[in-house]
N, C-alpha and C positions, 0 to 999 in steps of 0.2 A: 177615049182617053189610053193614054200609050202604058204601057205594062212597062213594070219593072225586070231586066232584063236577070235571069235568077243566072246567079256565074258558082257550078258545084267547086265544095272548097275541100281538099286534101290532104289530110293532119301529116304531118310526116316526122316521124317517131326518131328520132336525132339520139345518138349516144350518150350527150348530155340527161337527156329525161330518162335513160337506164339507169343511170347512175343514181338520177334522184329517188326512184321510187325502187332502190335495191340498198337506199341508203335510208329510209323510213318503214322498207319493211324488217328491216335488222334492228332499226329503233324500237319499230311496235313488238319485235317476238323479247328484245332485252324488258321489252318493261312488263311484257309476261312472264318471264322469268323473276323477275324482281319483287313481281306480289306473287307469284308462286313459293319464292322460298320466304320471301315475310310470312305469310300463314305460314310454311312448316313448320314453324314452333309457336301454338302462342297460349294465353294466361287458359287456364281450366275455369270457365262458368257453370259446372255445375254443381248441385248438394253440395254441404264443405265436407273434408275429408278428415282424419285422422292425423294427426302428425308421427312423422315416423324418422327418428331420430337415426343417425348415422354419424359416429363418430369416434375417436380413437388420437393416440400419440404417437411422434414422433421420436426414436432417442438415440444413443451414439453413448455406448459403455455406459447405459443406465442414466444418461443423464438427458435432459426432454433438449429439442432442437429445435428452437424457436428461430421466425419465418422460414422452414420448410415449403415447401412447394408442392402442391398435388393436386393433381386432378379425378373430378370424380366425374363418371357420366353412365345414362342408364342405357343402358345398349339395347332398349325396346322403342324405347320416344329417340335417340341420340343425341337426346339435352345430356351437354356438360358445360362442368364448373370448374373453375382454379378455386383452389382453395390455402390458405395462408396460416400456419399455426402461430400460436399465441407464442409469449417468451420463455413460457414453460414448457413449446414441442406438444399441448393440446389443439385439435381443430372439432369441429362439429358443424352439424348440415342437417337440417332440419328438408327432409327432401319435400314436404307437403306443399312447399310451396314451387312447385320446380315449374317449368312450362311444358305442356303435353304438346303431341304428333297433331291433336287435337283438342279444341275448344271443351266437348264432351268426355275426352277421356280424362278419368282420375290422374294424377304425375306422377304418382306409382301404382302401382296395382301387382295383387299375385303373380308369379313365374317373371316380373322383370328382373331384370339383370346387373347389376349392379358392379360396374370396375372402378376399380380406387390404380392410379398411378400414381408411384415414389418412383424417379430414377428409372434407373431400370425394372423396378419391380412393380408387381400387376399383381392384384386378389382381386377374385368376384366372387360374388354370390346372391341365389334367391333371397327375396323380399320377402317378409310374410309364412318362414321355412319354422320348422320345430323351431326353440326358445330365440328365436329371432321378430315372432310377432310383431315383436313395441321400440325395437330397434337392433341398429346390429354394430360390432364395435369392431374397428378395423386398425391395428396395433404395426407399425414397422419399424424395426432396428435398422441403421443405417449403418451402411458397407463401409461407408470412410469415414470419418474425420471432418468436422466438420468445417470448415476458414471461420474466424473468429467474427463476430457481425462486427463492423470497425465503430470505434466512437468516434461521434461525432468532433469535430472540432468547435469548443463552446467561443463563442465569439468575443473578443475580449473585454474583461470589463472594467474599470477604471476602481481601483478601492479605496471604500468610503473610511474604512477605519485605520487600525494604527498598527501602522509598518515597518516604522524605524528599531532597528531595533540596537541596541552599542554589547562594548564587551567588558571587560575587565582590560588590566596590563596582561597578565599572563595569557588570558584567553580562552579559560577554564569557563567560564559565566558568562553565557550570554543575558543580555537586560533589555526587560521591553518596561516602560513610561506608559501610564495614561489613565487616567479620570473615570469616575463614575460615572456609568452610562459608553462611556467606547464602547466602541467594538475595536477585537484584536485581530490583523490577519497578517501575521509574520512566519519568512520561510530564511530558517537559518541556516548555514554554512559555514564551512571550516572557516572563513575571511571571519566569521561572528564565534566559534566553535571549535577552539585551532583542533580537538583532537577527532575531530567529520573525518572519513577518507576525501579527499580528490586527490589521484589516482593516476596512475597507468598500469592496467590487467595487460598481462599477454594470454593473446589466444593462439594456439596455431602458429608461432611466431612469428604474428603480431601482436604492435600496442595498441593498447582501447582506452580513450582514457574516461574515468567515472568518477563518482562521487556520491554523497551523504547530504541528507537534508532532513530535519526537522519544521515539518509544519503545525503550523496551533493557529488556531481562530476559534475568539470565542466570545465574550460580550461581560463587560462591569456592569453589575446589578443591582439595582435594590431597592427598596418597597415598593416602591412605583411599578416595578414590573412586576412583583407576587409582593403581596402581602402577609405570606409569612418567611419571607426575610425578613423583618420585623426593620433591626434600626441594623443588619448585621450584613454589608457588604460581600458580594459572592463574586464568586468569575465563574461561568456558566460554558459548558464548551459542549454544542450542538455534536447528533451524530457523525464521524467522519468526522471531527474538528481537530482532529493530533492525528499525523500521519510521518510514520519514520518511510523514506524513500532511498531507497538504493538507485542510483539513478547512473544505466548508458550513454556518456556524452559520446559513442561516437556507436556507432550502431553495427553491433555482436553481429557476423553473420550464423545464428541460430540454427539454420539448416544442419550446419559442420562440426556441433553440440553433440558428440556420445559418447559409449564407455571408454572407448578408446580415446578419444583427444576430451576430453573434461573441460567443464567449464567452473575455473577458480575462481570464487571472490570470497569479499570479508560480511557477512552479512550480521546486523546488531550482534559484531564480537568475536563470530562464528564463523570456524573455517569452512565453506562447501567449494565443493564436489557436483559441478551441476551437470548430470549427465545426457542429460534432452530438456529441450527447452520451445515453446511458440508463445505468442501472445497474451496466452493464457492460462498456460500450465507449464510445469516445470515439476521434472522428478532430481531427485540431486541423492547422494548417499551422506549418512553422517557418521559420526563415531569416531574414537579414536583407534589411531592404527599404527601397528612396531612392527619390526621382525624378533619375531623368536623364534631359537632353538629345542627338538624334541625336549619332552619333561620341563622347560620352561612354561609358566602363566604367568598370563596378561589379562588383569579386571576380572579374576577372578576364572579365566579358560583355560586349562592348563593342554599345551598342543602336545598329542600322546604318537602318533602313523603320521609320517611323512610319504608319498610314493610318489611315483610319475603325474599322476588324475588327480590324487584327491587326498585330503587329510582327514584323522580323527581327534577331534578333542571332547575332552570334558568339561563339564560346570556343573557343581552340586553335586549331585544323585543322576546329573541324565552325559550319556557320550551319545555322539554324532557321529557321522561322515560327511562330509562338505568335497563336496566338487570344487577345479578350483575355476573363481570366479565364482561362482556361487553362493547363497546366502542360505542358512538354515535359521528356524527354530530352536533355539537348548534353553529352554524353562522359560523362564520371563525375561529373556533378550538373544539378539540375535545376532549373527556371525557371520563372518567372509573373510573365505579364507586367497589370497594370494602371491605365486608370486612362489611357488613350490622348490625347494630346494633340495632335491633327493640325490644326496652322493655316496658312494660304498667308504670312498676316504674318508671321510668327513662327516661331522652331523649333519644331522638333514634340519631342514627351518623352513619353514612360510610367515609370510605376513596373512596378520590375522588384524580385522577391522571388525571393534564391540559396540553396540549400542543399543538401548533397546529399539531402536528400530534402525535400519540399516539399511533400505530402498525409502525414501515416502515419494509419492508422489502428490501436487499440491497445483489448486486451484485456484482460480479468481475466483474470491467470496465464500474459500471455504475457512475454517473457526482457527483459529492459531490456536493448534495444540487441541487441549480437551476445556480451556474455556468458551465463555462467551465475549468476553471483553475485547477481544481482538481476532481481523480477522485481515485477511490477502489481501491483496489487490498486488494482481503481476499484468502489466498494461507490455506495447510494441517498447516505451523507453523507458520503464522502472520495474523493480520488484517493491513491495511494501508490507507494511500495515499500518491500520486504523483500526481507531476503534471503532466498537459499533452498539456503542449505547451514548445516549446523550446526560449529561449530570447535570443537572437541572431542577429537580425536587426533595425537596430534603430530606420528603419523605419515602423515598427509594433507595435500591440499596448503592447505584452510583450516585451520590452526593455533587451538588455544584462544590465547587474549592472558597474556603473560605478561608480568611489569615492564617497564615502556617500549613493550612493544606497543598499536598502533591500528590500529584500521578506518573509513576513511571513506567518504561517503555518495558517489554522482557527483558530478561537477560538482565537485569538493573543497567539498561543502557543510559538513559535519558533522564534525566528528573524536571517536569515541568512543575513548578510552586508557585502559590500566591505565598509572595515572598515576605510584603512588609506593606503596609499604607501609613503613611507622613500625617502627623500628629498633629496642627495648629492649634494653637491659642481658639479660644472665644470668647466668645459674648452668649447670653444667657438672661432672654428677654420673658418679662413677664407681661402678658398684655390682657390689660379689662376695661372697661367702659368706668368711669371715673366724673364727677361731678359734672357730667353733660359731654365729655370730654373723649378723647381714646387714651389711656395710658401707658406707655409705652415705662416699664424700669428692665436696667439694666443690670450684672453684678458685677463690673466693674466703676470703677473711676470715672474711666476715662471711656463710657460705653459708649456713650457720642462724641463726634466733634465738637471740640472747643470745651473738650472735658466736662461733656454734663452727664449725668448719670441715670438721668429720668427724661421725660419729654410728655407732653399734652399735647394735643393735635384733635381738632375743627378742622370745618370744611373751610377756613379763613387762612387755616397755615397753623406751623409747629410752633410751640412755645416749650423756656425751660422749667423748669419748677417752682420758678414765679409767677408762672404765670405770662411775662414778659417773651413779645412775639421776638423769634431769631431766624427765622425761613419760613416763605410761600411757599417752597414745592419739596425740600430732601434734605436727610441728615444723615451723615456717613455713618455705621456702623464700625465701633471699633479700630484696627488698622483694616481692615476688609476692604474691598471696593463695591462693599456692597451695601444700598443707602437703604432709606425710608423714605418712600416718595408720595406727598400724597397728590392723588388724582380724582377731584371734584369731591365725591362720597366717601371716597375708597382708599389705603393706606396699601401701598406694593412690597413688599421683602423679598426680592428674586422674583419668585415665580407664585409667591404667594398673596392672594388680594381678601385685603378683612376690613369687613364694612364700617364704618367708623361705629353705629352703635351694638358694631359685631351682631348684624341681624343675619351675618351669611359668614359664611370665608371660603375661598376659591381657591384651585389652583391650577396652572394651567389655563381655566377658562371653568375647570368642571367644579361645584360646589362639592364640597367634604363636611357641610353638614351637619351627615346620618354616620357621619362615620367615626368609632370610637378609637383609633388606629391610633400609630405610632408609624411617622414617617421618616425616610430617610432622601435625600431627591440627591441629583448630580451633581449640586453643587455644595452638599454637606450640610446642607438644611435641615436642619427635626425641627418638625413641628408634633406636636399629641396632643391627642383624644378633641379633635376639632367639637363632638358631636356635646360634648358639654361647656366647652368653653361656650358656643353660641346659646346654650340653655343657660347658663349660669352670667352670664355679659362678664368672665372674667375667670381669672389661671390657664388662660391662652398659656403654651409654655412654646419659644421658639428658640433654637441655640444657632446662631451662627460665627462659622469659623473664618478666623480671619485671616487662610490662606483656602483654596481650593483643595481638598485632600488628594491626595496620586496614590496612587498603588503600584505597586513595585514585582513585576515575574520575570519569574527566572529561569530557564532553561538552561542544565547543568547536563555536564559528561559524569554520567554518577560511574562508569562501565570498570570493574576489574578483571583484569584477564588469569586464568587461572596459572596457576605456579606452572613450570614447563619443570621436571626433571632430568635433569640433565644426566645420564650410564655415566658410570666409574667404571673408568677402564681396565681391564683388563691387559697387565703389561706381558707383552710375550713369554714363553718356555727359551730360555735359553738354544740356540745349537749345540748339540753337542761335535769339535770339532778333533776329532781319530788325531792324536800326536805322535810324531815320529824322529828317534833321535837324528840332528841332523848331520848332511855327510861333509866332512872337514873339506873344506875346495881347494882345489888347487893352485897353487901360488905361481904363476909365473910374475915374472921382472913384466912390470909395465912399460910398455912400446912409450917412446916420446914422443907426448901428443904432438901431434902439426897443428897447425897456425889456420883457425878456419876464420874467414871473415865475419860469418852471420851464426855461432856458436848456442847452441838453444839455452833458452833458460831454465835451469836446472831446478830452481829454486820458483819459478810461475809454474813450468806442468806438472812437478808434485803438488802445489797449489789446487790446481784442477782436479787432480786426483782423488785429492782428499773433496773435495769438492764432490768431486760421483761418487765417491763410496759413501761422501755422509747422507747423502741423495738414498742410496740402494740400501744402507741401511735403514731409511728414513719408511721408503717405503713398502719393505719387507716386515720393519715391525707395524704399520699398519695393518699390511695382508696380514700380518699374523695377528693383530687386533681385534677381539673376540672370535672365540672356538666356531670354528664352518664358513670364514669370510671363503676362504682359500678354495672350499668344496663349493658356495656360492658363485662363487666370479665365474667359474669351470663349467657351472652349470650353464647360466646362461650365453657360455663362450658357446653353448650348444645350440642352449636355446633360438640367442634374440643378443645378437654380437654387440649391435649400438649399444644396447642398457649393458653386457655386460663391460665397454669401454667407454661411458661415460661414468660406470661407478670407478672404474679403474682411474681416469684422468680425478675424480673430485679427490679421490686420495691420495694423489701430485699432488694436485692443486695445494692440499693443507698440509700438506709435506712441505712443499716450497716457502711455505709462508710460515712456516715453522711450528704447525700447532701441536707435532708431532716429536720434536726435540726430545724431549723427557724420556726417551723410549731408545734413543743412541746411545749403543754401551761401549 
């Protein structure tokens, strides 16, 4: 037998084989690392542990910051977690649910160090120490003002209610007409209410478009909505249903608004100077302002002293020192002093601003003034106020509006009134079972078509008072568009359904047989005491209008600006002119004039001189107008030449326009 030849085999390791081994080894190591890291933090599998609560709040200027992000970490197990504060700035974390470095180690135990990080701030503490055994509170005060949370832009929703607004001929009253049951969703601007602002304002040399608008949302309701309304229709207003807005059509550079460059607007008829504004907050200075001299009194405040740096004023029994551009409390008011004019040659003067609160900071959502009826709305695009109570419950303080009632914005700016309801003629029906028929009698000779005043109905048709058949399906009621319709064993009047034997009466498919109230529906139909009607089979009263009643809601501009008192001008004292005896001139013979081709016009030259002289006199008169004016002008020339030039330019402009002619002598 031939033995097979044995050939030795030599395995040769190529470069490709080496690379493959390295790749497999690398993958194996990575898998081990992943397994190790995955098992580094595990769920606790031991006996239950007590909860340990860590909680706190993040604030800025005392106000909670919503959406703030914090990091909380157990330095011993290296477990960490991100936390986001609530809308009010609060946060809390139950550490008993944390992962651990070992499944048998409690998530948190004595001597564990917990670190919390918010921005650049880091705070740490050890758990289960004295006074923190059951939990620990950690608060943060933000070092910078947070950016306002952007309000998401809502998807446009097609209005489903009444949106049409008309106005009277002179544009002083806007009108909304609606039926019972209608929802009202209107926006009123100056094209319907002419007194509302639509203009350009100046800020830092540029013009910006602004306008005012009044928003009214509500619903005309009846006892179908609330039985307490009985037979009276009401206009109910939800929270936020009425809103006044001062809208910036052009974006104002808000970061440039400051004390030296204020934003001046007119809000609800009040002149405002805004010194700081963001998308949810603004600061403004209030009050009446006037330039007065030492010894004068303005709004009960007397100016006693003016220096280069401060003034002294008195009010009632109080005296205070006020540094320039500062505000001081005095009694129950505040006073601000600006533009101090201290000159040895003239009466000292200053500009005083007086108000209950001269400087006020307002935030979005704050109460307007001291009441809780209105609240502030401050957004990127507008400043406004809105009602923060609903006008719905007739047993609450804020009642829904019935005919003749109204709601007026602050400062008596605009009044929203449930002005009137049309009162059409009506047909009163008495419905009962009689002689096996449903008998309906009206209170008018022409209560039904063809001048019937009563009808009988059974399953076969409708009959006149003599039981003569007049229709198989329907008869019109009075002059209305509402019919009595026969449908099998049911008679329908609008949404009312009356069984022929009056065993049941339904409205809009719902039985009212157990209701003894009176109802007014959206068509203006009244029906009363269904329960007794069903029990007695008679005396079911129904009132049908010839036309659907219509409500009129008016929006009227009612603001009356306070009367401004023009200062009484004080004529300047005449300037004494020293007189001397005139010296007779030496008379010499007049030379013979040589003719010149371009001889000046003496009359025209004299006219120009008279005009310049008149202008000079006017300017001197206005500079003398009011004691201390020249001294104030010299003071500002030294301190702020631009302001002094502007003052002089204003005076010259008024002189040129003839406003000071009465001072020319």
